[in-house]
C-alpha positions in Angstrom: 4.6 -13.2 -38.0 1.9 -10.6 -37.8 0.3 -12.5 -35.0 3.5 -12.4 -33.0 3.7 -8.5 -33.3 0.1 -7.9 -32.4 0.3 -8.8 -28.7 3.4 -6.6 -28.3 1.8 -3.6 -30.0 -1.3 -4.1 -27.8 0.8 -4.2 -24.7 2.8 -1.1 -25.7 -0.4 0.8 -26.4 -1.7 0.0 -23.0 1.6 1.0 -21.3 1.7 4.3 -23.3 -1.9 4.9 -22.3 -0.9 4.5 -18.6 2.1 6.9 -19.1 -0.2 9.5 -20.6 -2.6 9.0 -17.7 0.3 9.8 -15.3 1.2 12.9 -17.4 -2.3 14.2 -17.3 -3.2 13.4 -13.7 0.2 13.9 -11.9 -1.1 16.5 -9.6 -3.8 14.2 -8.2 -3.3 11.5 -5.6 -2.5 8.5 -7.8 -2.2 4.9 -6.7 -0.6 2.2 -8.8 -4.0 0.5 -9.1 -5.4 3.6 -10.7 -2.6 3.7 -13.2 -2.7 0.0 -13.9 -6.5 0.4 -14.5 -5.7 2.9 -17.2 -3.6 0.1 -18.8 -6.3 -2.5 -18.2 -3.7 -4.6 -16.4 -3.1 -6.1 -12.9 -0.9 -4.1 -10.6 2.1 -6.4 -10.5 2.1 -7.3 -14.2 1.7 -3.6 -15.1 4.6 -2.5 -12.9 6.9 -5.1 -14.5 5.8 -4.1 -18.1 6.0 -0.4 -17.4 9.6 -0.7 -16.0 10.5 -2.9 -19.0 9.3 -0.2 -21.4 10.4 3.0 -19.6 13.2 1.9 -17.4 11.6 2.9 -14.2 8.6 2.0 -12.1 5.3 3.9 -12.5 5.9 5.5 -9.1 9.5 6.6 -10.1 8.1 8.0 -13.3 5.3 9.9 -11.4 7.9 11.4 -9.0 10.1 12.5 -12.0 7.1 14.1 -13.7 6.1 16.0 -10.5 9.7 17.2 -9.9 10.0 18.3 -13.5 6.8 20.3 -13.3 7.9 21.7 -9.9 11.1 23.0 -11.5 9.0 24.7 -14.2 6.8 26.3 -11.6 9.7 27.4 -9.4 11.4 29.0 -12.5 8.2 30.9 -13.1 8.4 32.3 -9.6 5.8 30.2 -7.9 6.4 30.0 -4.1 7.7 26.6 -2.8 4.6 25.8 -0.7 2.3 26.5 -3.6 4.4 24.5 -6.0 4.4 21.6 -3.6 0.6 21.4 -3.6 0.3 22.2 -7.3 2.3 19.1 -8.4 0.5 16.7 -6.1 2.6 16.5 -2.9 0.7 16.8 0.4 3.7 17.4 2.6 6.2 20.2 2.1 8.8 18.3 4.0 8.6 15.2 1.8 8.5 17.3 -1.3 11.6 19.2 -0.2 13.6 16.1 0.7 12.6 14.3 -2.4 13.4 17.3 -4.6 16.8 17.6 -2.9 17.6 14.0 -3.4 16.8 14.2 -7.1 18.1 17.7 -7.9 20.9 18.1 -5.4 19.3 21.2 -3.8 16.1 22.1 -1.9 13.3 23.8 -3.8 14.2 27.0 -2.0 17.8 26.8 -3.0 16.7 26.0 -6.6 14.4 29.0 -6.7 17.1 31.3 -5.2 19.7 30.0 -7.7 17.3 30.6 -10.6 16.5 34.2 -9.4 20.2 34.9 -9.1 20.9 33.6 -12.6 18.1 35.8 -14.0 19.5 38.8 -12.3 23.0 38.1 -13.6 21.6 37.6 -17.1 20.0 41.1 -16.9 23.1 42.7 -15.5 25.6 41.0 -17.8 23.9 39.2 -20.7 27.1 38.8 -22.7 28.6 36.6 -20.1 25.9 34.0 -21.0 26.9 33.8 -24.7 29.2 30.9 -25.4 32.7 32.2 -26.3 32.9 30.3 -29.6 29.6 31.9 -30.7 30.7 35.3 -29.5 34.0 35.0 -31.3 32.4 33.8 -34.5 30.1 36.8 -34.7 32.6 39.3 -33.4 30.9 40.0 -30.1 34.2 39.7 -28.3 
């Protein structure tokens, strides 16, 4: 029984190592072969295993990591062009269209919306408190 578990644990460790590699190197140009190398696996075998474990291909995961980091940078006030390059995209156009496809708005719209929300929070902080919480503690 232990012999049956060992190969699976070994495979999962390699896949997790590859995921961590993506997490650490997302801003660099990454090829699937580079990521598969971190898992000590062939490209096609690795893609299949990664998708089985994480539910998406390594490329899909890399894109999601980059967009998530881009959202953090945009919220911090980083300009769109600088954000684009900081998260590993070379083309502002491809970054913007991919961001819009995944988030429903362009990076500029996302940044503008975040700035508007921050301004509204400063102007009217009580409107951001859930009514049930405000009622419970006598705020309203």
